[in-house]
C-alpha positions as CSV (number, residue, x, y, z in Angstrom):
1,M,-12.4,-5.5,-18.1
2,A,-15.4,-5.4,-20.3
3,N,-18.7,-5.0,-18.4
4,K,-16.8,-5.2,-15.1
5,K,-16.4,-1.5,-14.3
6,I,-17.6,0.2,-11.1
7,Y,-18.5,3.9,-11.5
8,F,-18.7,6.6,-8.8
9,A,-20.0,10.2,-9.1
10,S,-21.3,12.7,-6.6
11,D,-22.7,16.2,-6.1
12,F,-24.8,16.9,-9.2
13,H,-26.8,19.5,-7.1
14,L,-29.6,19.4,-9.6
15,G,-31.9,22.4,-9.0
16,A,-29.0,24.8,-8.4
17,P,-28.6,27.6,-9.1
18,N,-31.7,27.8,-11.3
19,Y,-33.9,25.7,-13.5
20,E,-32.2,26.5,-16.8
21,K,-28.6,25.8,-15.7
22,S,-29.7,22.7,-13.7
23,L,-31.4,21.3,-16.8
24,V,-28.2,21.6,-18.9
25,R,-26.3,19.8,-16.1
26,E,-29.0,17.1,-15.8
27,K,-28.8,16.4,-19.6
28,L,-25.0,16.1,-19.3
29,V,-25.3,13.7,-16.4
30,I,-27.8,11.6,-18.5
31,K,-25.3,11.6,-21.4
32,W,-22.6,10.3,-19.0
33,L,-24.9,7.6,-17.7
34,D,-25.8,6.5,-21.2
35,E,-22.1,6.1,-21.9
36,V,-21.0,4.3,-18.7
37,K,-23.9,1.9,-18.7
38,Q,-22.3,0.2,-21.7
39,D,-19.6,-1.4,-19.6
40,A,-20.8,-0.8,-16.0
41,Q,-21.2,-3.6,-13.5
42,E,-22.5,-1.2,-10.9
43,I,-22.9,2.6,-10.5
44,Y,-22.7,4.6,-7.3
45,L,-24.2,8.1,-6.9
46,M,-22.6,9.4,-3.8
47,G,-24.9,12.0,-2.4
48,D,-26.2,15.5,-3.2
49,V,-27.7,14.3,-6.4
50,F,-30.3,17.0,-5.8
51,D,-29.7,20.4,-4.2
52,F,-32.9,19.7,-2.2
53,W,-35.0,16.7,-1.8
54,F,-37.8,16.0,0.7
55,E,-40.3,13.3,0.4
56,Y,-43.8,13.8,1.7
57,K,-46.1,10.9,2.1
58,H,-48.0,11.7,-1.1
59,A,-45.7,14.2,-2.8
60,V,-42.1,14.7,-4.0
61,P,-40.3,17.7,-5.4
62,K,-41.1,18.5,-9.0
63,G,-38.6,18.0,-11.8
64,Y,-35.7,15.7,-12.6
65,V,-37.9,13.4,-14.6
66,R,-35.1,12.8,-17.2
67,L,-32.6,11.7,-14.6
68,L,-35.2,9.6,-12.7
69,G,-36.3,7.9,-15.8
70,K,-32.7,7.1,-16.9
71,I,-31.9,5.6,-13.5
72,A,-35.0,3.4,-13.7
73,E,-34.0,2.3,-17.2
74,I,-30.5,1.4,-16.1
75,V,-31.7,-0.5,-13.1
76,D,-34.3,-2.3,-15.1
77,A,-31.6,-3.4,-17.5
78,G,-29.9,-5.2,-14.6
79,I,-27.2,-2.7,-13.6
80,P,-27.5,-1.9,-9.9
81,I,-27.4,1.8,-8.9
82,T,-26.7,2.7,-5.3
83,M,-27.4,6.2,-4.0
84,F,-26.1,7.9,-0.8
85,T,-28.0,10.6,0.9
86,G,-26.0,13.9,1.1
87,N,-26.5,16.9,3.3
88,H,-28.8,18.4,0.7
89,D,-30.9,15.4,0.0
90,M,-31.0,13.3,3.2
91,W,-34.8,13.3,3.3
92,M,-35.3,10.2,1.1
93,F,-37.9,8.0,2.7
94,G,-38.5,5.1,0.3
95,Y,-39.9,6.7,-2.9
96,L,-36.7,6.3,-4.9
97,E,-36.1,2.7,-3.8
98,K,-39.7,1.8,-4.7
99,E,-40.0,3.6,-8.0
100,L,-36.4,3.3,-9.3
101,G,-35.2,0.1,-7.7
102,V,-32.1,1.8,-6.3
103,K,-30.5,1.1,-2.9
104,V,-30.2,4.1,-0.6
105,Y,-27.6,4.4,2.1
106,R,-27.3,7.0,4.9
107,Q,-24.2,5.7,6.6
108,P,-20.7,4.6,5.2
109,L,-20.7,1.4,3.2
110,M,-17.8,-1.1,3.1
111,K,-17.6,-3.2,-0.1
112,E,-15.1,-5.6,-1.8
113,Y,-14.6,-5.7,-5.5
114,F,-12.0,-8.0,-7.2
115,G,-10.1,-8.3,-3.9
116,K,-10.0,-4.6,-3.2
117,Q,-11.6,-3.0,-0.1
118,F,-13.7,0.1,-0.6
119,Y,-14.9,2.6,2.1
120,L,-17.8,4.6,0.6
121,A,-19.7,7.6,2.0
122,H,-20.9,11.0,1.0
123,G,-18.7,12.5,3.7
124,D,-20.7,15.1,5.4
125,G,-20.2,15.2,9.2
126,L,-17.2,12.9,9.1
127,G,-13.8,13.8,10.4
128,P,-12.7,16.6,12.7
129,G,-14.1,20.1,12.8
130,D,-17.4,21.4,11.2
131,K,-19.1,21.3,14.6
132,G,-21.8,23.7,13.5
133,Y,-22.9,21.5,10.7
134,K,-22.7,18.4,12.8
135,F,-25.2,20.0,15.2
136,I,-27.5,21.0,12.4
137,K,-27.3,17.5,10.9
138,K,-28.6,16.0,14.2
139,I,-31.6,18.3,13.9
140,F,-32.2,17.4,10.2
141,E,-32.0,13.7,11.0
142,S,-34.3,13.9,14.0
143,K,-37.4,11.8,13.4
144,V,-39.5,14.3,15.4
145,C,-38.2,17.3,13.3
146,Q,-38.8,15.4,10.0
147,W,-42.4,14.5,11.2
148,L,-43.1,18.2,12.0
149,Y,-41.7,19.4,8.7
150,A,-43.8,16.9,6.9
151,R,-46.9,18.6,8.4
152,V,-46.0,21.7,6.5
153,H,-47.8,22.0,3.1
154,P,-45.5,21.1,0.2
155,N,-46.0,24.5,-1.4
156,L,-44.5,26.2,1.7
157,G,-42.1,23.4,2.7
158,V,-40.5,22.9,-0.6
159,G,-40.5,26.6,-1.4
160,F,-38.8,27.4,1.9
161,A,-36.2,24.7,1.3
162,N,-35.5,25.8,-2.2
163,Y,-34.9,29.3,-0.9
164,W,-32.6,28.0,1.8
165,S,-30.7,25.8,-0.7
166,K,-30.0,28.8,-2.9
167,R,-27.8,30.2,-0.2
168,S,-25.6,27.1,-0.5
169,R,-22.1,27.2,-2.1
170,A,-23.5,25.2,-5.0
171,S,-25.9,28.0,-5.8
172,Q,-23.9,31.1,-4.9
173,S,-20.3,30.4,-5.6
174,P,-19.1,29.7,-9.2
175,K,-15.5,29.5,-7.9
176,K,-13.8,26.2,-7.7
177,E,-12.7,24.9,-4.3
178,S,-9.0,25.1,-3.6
179,F,-6.7,22.5,-2.0
180,K,-5.5,23.7,1.4
181,G,-3.1,20.9,2.3
182,E,-3.5,17.3,3.1
183,E,-3.5,18.0,6.9
184,N,-6.5,20.2,6.4
185,E,-8.5,17.8,4.4
186,W,-10.9,16.5,7.0
187,L,-11.9,13.4,5.1
188,A,-8.3,12.5,4.4
189,V,-7.6,12.8,8.2
190,Y,-10.7,10.7,8.9
191,S,-9.5,8.0,6.4
192,K,-6.1,7.9,8.1
193,K,-7.8,7.3,11.4
194,I,-9.8,4.4,10.0
195,L,-6.6,2.9,8.5
196,Q,-5.2,2.6,12.0
197,K,-7.8,0.0,12.7
198,E,-8.7,-1.5,9.4
199,H,-7.3,-1.6,5.9
200,F,-9.1,-0.2,2.9
201,D,-7.6,0.2,-0.6
202,F,-9.8,3.1,-1.5
203,F,-11.7,5.7,0.5
204,I,-14.3,7.3,-1.9
205,F,-16.3,10.4,-0.8
206,G,-18.2,13.3,-2.3
207,H,-19.2,16.5,-0.4
208,R,-15.9,18.3,-0.7
209,H,-16.5,19.7,-4.2
210,L,-12.9,19.2,-5.1
211,P,-11.5,16.3,-7.1
212,L,-8.7,14.8,-5.0
213,D,-6.5,11.7,-5.2
214,I,-4.3,11.5,-2.1
215,K,-2.0,8.6,-1.3
216,L,-2.6,7.7,2.3
217,S,-0.1,4.8,2.5
218,E,1.6,2.4,0.1
219,K,-1.6,0.5,-0.4
220,S,-4.4,3.0,0.3
221,R,-5.8,6.1,-1.4
222,Y,-8.3,8.8,-0.6
223,I,-10.5,9.8,-3.6
224,N,-12.8,12.8,-3.5
225,L,-15.2,12.8,-6.5
226,G,-15.6,16.6,-6.9
227,E,-18.8,18.0,-8.3
228,W,-20.6,18.6,-11.6
229,I,-20.9,22.4,-11.5
230,N,-17.3,23.1,-12.3
231,H,-15.5,19.8,-12.6
232,N,-17.8,17.1,-14.0
233,T,-15.5,14.5,-12.4
234,Y,-16.1,10.8,-11.6
235,A,-14.1,7.7,-10.6
236,V,-14.0,4.3,-12.4
237,F,-12.6,1.0,-11.1
238,D,-11.9,-1.6,-13.8
239,G,-11.0,-4.4,-11.5
240,E,-7.3,-3.6,-11.3
241,K,-6.9,0.2,-11.1
242,L,-9.0,3.1,-10.0
243,E,-8.9,6.4,-12.0
244,L,-10.4,9.9,-11.3
245,K,-11.6,11.3,-14.6
246,E,-13.2,14.4,-16.0
247,Y,-16.3,14.0,-18.3
248,K,-16.1,16.3,-21.3
């Protein structure tokens, strides 16, 4: 359907592994946005857009002006863009909403489009396992810890965070993630559990860094969007069917 498509993308990890490679990826993302805005009804960026993001009261991380400007341009043109916080950029505190006009969500979001039910989330901390990260996430989400970190001067705070983020899989591992079986895909297991209580046609997540399209039941699918370091993958819903595609 013309001008009725919903687009989903995740895990750009801008900033990783270095400025030069990140800039190439940022320009590719902008090219993709320029193309999809032609027939987009709405665009979802599903978390870890940045490899690190922390908003101070009067300062934000340097860089990404091309992407931020493009998002503002698209929103100003009347196409809503929704962003989810990821495990790398959960410290969004209002700047992007005010400056770009986007909506930012921290929790799963349930939406209906053309009679289809969507369950949307970044995916970190959901499903079984990963207890170590779930514990760390509670610390990262603590208002007290966020307040204390905001007291650190940005030169030190952002510098330390960038050092930490360079230890992440997005910065250190050029290898593609591998599929280890549906029973070991935590977000697929999580989706099946949700289905026991409520129907959704599509579960769409990021975080996993592997493009996946798994049939959960006759009427339900789990989609993982992959990332833009190795795969450049995204999903598009045209009102009837949902496809997982690679941007070349």
